[in-house]
C-alpha positions in Angstrom: 76.1 133.7 81.4 76.1 136.4 78.7 78.6 135.7 75.9 81.3 138.4 75.5 81.6 140.4 72.3 84.7 142.3 71.2 85.0 144.9 68.4 88.5 145.2 66.9 89.4 148.0 64.5 92.5 147.7 62.4 93.7 146.9 58.8 93.4 143.7 56.9 96.8 142.5 55.5 95.6 139.7 53.3 98.9 137.9 53.6 101.3 138.3 56.5 99.8 137.1 59.7 99.2 140.5 61.4 96.4 142.9 62.2 92.9 141.5 61.6 94.1 138.2 60.2 95.7 137.6 63.6 93.1 139.3 65.9 90.0 137.7 64.5 91.1 134.0 64.7 92.9 134.4 68.1 90.2 136.2 70.0 87.6 133.9 68.4 89.5 130.8 69.4 89.5 132.1 73.0 85.7 131.9 73.0 84.9 135.5 72.3 82.5 136.7 69.6 84.7 139.0 67.5 83.4 141.8 65.3 85.6 143.9 63.0 85.9 147.2 61.3 88.6 147.0 58.7 90.4 150.4 58.3 92.1 149.3 55.0 92.8 146.3 52.9 96.4 145.5 51.8 97.5 142.6 49.7 100.4 142.0 52.2 101.8 143.8 55.2 104.4 146.5 54.5 107.3 144.8 56.4 109.6 143.3 53.7 107.1 143.0 50.8 107.2 145.4 47.8 104.5 146.4 45.3 101.6 145.7 47.7 98.1 146.9 47.0 96.3 149.3 49.4 92.6 150.1 49.6 91.6 152.8 52.1 88.4 152.2 54.0 88.3 155.3 56.1 84.8 156.4 55.0 83.4 152.9 55.8 84.1 153.4 59.5 81.3 155.9 60.2 78.9 154.1 57.9 79.4 150.8 59.8 79.0 152.6 63.1 75.8 154.3 61.9 74.3 150.9 60.9 75.2 149.3 64.2 73.6 152.2 66.1 70.4 151.5 64.3 70.7 147.8 65.2 71.4 148.7 68.9 74.6 146.7 68.9 76.7 146.6 72.1 80.2 145.5 72.9 82.0 144.3 76.0 85.3 145.6 74.7 86.7 147.7 71.8 90.3 146.9 70.8 92.2 149.1 68.3 95.4 148.2 66.5 97.1 149.7 63.5 95.2 152.9 62.5 96.4 154.6 59.4 95.4 158.3 59.6 94.2 161.1 61.8 90.8 161.0 60.2 90.4 157.4 61.3 91.4 158.4 64.8 88.5 161.0 64.7 86.0 158.4 63.6 87.2 155.9 66.2 86.9 158.5 69.0 83.3 158.8 68.0 82.9 155.0 68.1 84.3 155.1 71.7 81.7 157.7 72.6 78.8 155.8 71.1 79.7 152.2 72.0 82.1 152.6 74.9 79.3 152.4 77.5 77.8 150.0 80.1 81.1 148.6 81.2 82.6 148.3 77.7 86.4 148.2 78.1 88.6 150.2 75.6 91.9 148.7 74.9 94.3 150.5 72.6 97.5 149.1 71.1 99.0 152.4 69.8 100.8 150.9 66.8 103.2 153.5 65.5 106.8 152.3 65.5 109.6 150.2 67.0 113.3 150.4 67.8 113.1 154.2 68.3 111.6 155.0 64.9 108.1 155.6 63.6 106.7 153.4 60.9 106.5 154.8 57.4 103.5 157.2 57.1 103.5 158.4 60.7 104.9 161.6 62.2 105.0 163.4 65.5 101.6 165.1 64.8 100.0 161.7 64.4 101.6 160.6 67.7 100.0 163.6 69.4 96.6 162.6 68.0 97.2 159.0 69.1 97.9 160.3 72.6 94.5 162.0 72.6 92.9 158.7 71.5 94.6 156.9 74.4 92.9 159.3 76.8 89.7 157.3 76.2 91.3 153.9 77.0 91.0 151.7 80.0 94.2 149.9 79.0 97.0 150.9 76.6 99.7 148.5 75.2 102.6 150.6 73.9 106.1 149.4 73.3 109.0 151.7 74.5 109.2 153.5 71.1 105.5 154.2 71.1 105.6 155.3 74.8 108.3 157.9 73.9 106.3 159.3 71.0 103.1 159.4 73.0 104.8 161.5 75.6 107.0 163.4 73.1 110.1 162.3 75.0 113.5 160.9 73.9 113.5 157.2 73.2 115.5 155.2 75.8 116.4 151.7 74.5 118.2 150.2 77.4 120.1 150.9 80.6 117.1 152.3 82.4 116.3 151.6 86.1 113.0 150.4 87.6 112.6 153.9 89.1 112.9 155.5 85.7 110.4 153.0 84.2 107.9 153.6 87.0 108.0 157.3 86.1 107.4 156.5 82.5 104.4 154.3 83.3 103.0 157.1 85.6 103.3 159.6 82.8 101.7 157.3 80.3 98.8 156.7 82.7 98.3 160.5 83.0 97.3 160.4 79.3 94.0 158.9 80.6 94.3 155.1 80.7 93.8 153.5 84.1 96.2 150.7 83.3 99.3 150.4 81.1 101.0 147.3 79.8 104.4 148.3 78.4 106.0 145.7 76.1 109.6 145.2 75.2 110.9 145.8 78.7 114.3 144.5 79.8 116.6 145.0 82.7 118.8 142.0 81.7 120.1 141.5 78.1 119.0 137.8 78.3 115.5 138.6 79.4 112.6 140.4 77.7 109.0 141.0 78.9 106.3 143.4 80.0 105.7 145.9 82.8 102.1 146.1 84.0 101.0 149.3 85.8 97.8 149.9 87.8 97.4 153.7 88.4 94.8 153.2 91.1 97.3 151.3 93.3 100.4 153.0 91.8 101.8 149.5 91.5 104.0 148.0 88.8 104.6 144.2 88.2 106.8 142.5 85.6 106.8 139.3 83.6 109.9 138.1 81.7 111.0 135.2 79.5 114.3 134.4 78.0 115.1 136.7 75.0 114.9 135.1 71.6 117.4 136.9 69.2 116.1 138.5 66.1 112.9 140.4 65.1 109.7 138.7 63.9 106.8 140.4 62.1 103.3 140.4 63.7 104.2 139.4 67.2 102.8 142.7 68.6 99.4 141.9 67.1 99.6 138.3 68.4 100.4 139.7 71.9 97.6 142.3 71.9 95.0 139.9 70.6 95.7 137.1 73.1 95.9 139.7 75.9 92.4 141.0 74.9 91.0 137.5 74.7 92.4 136.5 78.1 91.1 139.7 79.7 87.6 139.1 78.3 87.6 135.6 79.7 88.1 136.9 83.2 91.8 136.8 83.7 93.4 139.6 85.7 95.5 142.1 83.8 98.7 140.5 85.2 97.5 137.0 84.2 96.5 138.2 80.7 99.8 140.0 80.2 101.8 136.9 81.2 99.7 134.5 79.1 100.1 136.7 76.1 103.9 136.7 76.5 104.0 132.9 76.8 101.9 132.6 73.7 104.1 134.9 71.6 107.2 133.0 72.8 105.5 129.7 71.8 104.6 131.1 68.4 108.2 132.2 67.8 109.7 128.9 68.9 107.4 127.0 66.5 108.3 129.3 63.6 112.1 129.5 64.1 113.0 126.2 62.4 111.3 127.5 59.2 112.3 131.2 59.7 114.1 131.4 56.3 110.9 130.6 54.4 108.4 131.9 56.9 110.0 135.3 57.6 106.9 137.4 57.3 105.1 136.3 60.5 104.8 133.7 63.2 102.9 130.4 62.9 100.3 131.4 65.5 97.7 128.9 64.1 99.8 125.9 65.1 99.9 127.2 68.7 96.2 127.9 69.2 95.7 124.5 70.9 98.4 125.6 73.4 96.5 128.9 73.9 93.2 127.2 74.6 94.9 124.7 77.0 96.4 127.6 78.9 93.1 129.4 79.1 91.5 126.3 80.6 94.0 126.2 83.5 
């Protein structure tokens, strides 16, 4: 059987357990050859650290793509995470055009914000361009904040109905993606999970776990990476979405006893044996 190969495009935060330092080990541990295009290199992630260094690698993106074209490289999936500028979105759109062929799945985590606010450096114009990028995707993985900005709609944090959420999922799918996995969904204050929408069947399914209080850096990247790995190993989108939720919960549980010292991420490395065991079931 042909081995699967995934390309992931996002930044490298050298310390902080997020972005490529999460995606590369997780997807690789799931048995998938993982290639990378780093969009930038930071000494740490930006959530709680100060004085971090930043090296922009925007112009490396087309150069790497050009070399790979000469080498006739192919991918089974392209997965994008944190993208720092509109110019990078342009270059990535071209990568989709060149390499997103022959069954290659495009999976976009439109990382832009959380809790109703955009991250520093992003604005509504960037969100519009991200929405255009999502038109090329087979699967998108927004949270509720990102969904609102992709659609240029007011953010609704809670109190919504299943009917309202189905409408939101349908509107997200109309951006172009066949399937949507919406994270951070909750109908019960004690539960948190995901909604999985298939536009072809106009069907939504859910997966929830008990809510763990507090916020933890990097869990979105852990979720997206384990989702991509599971999907590439033949899991259905519902199975991949559920497995990724369970893995994130496991990572948070392992980290909680040391949360005061290990506040900047989750100890996903300690949970990789659990992830591999789950994949084998």
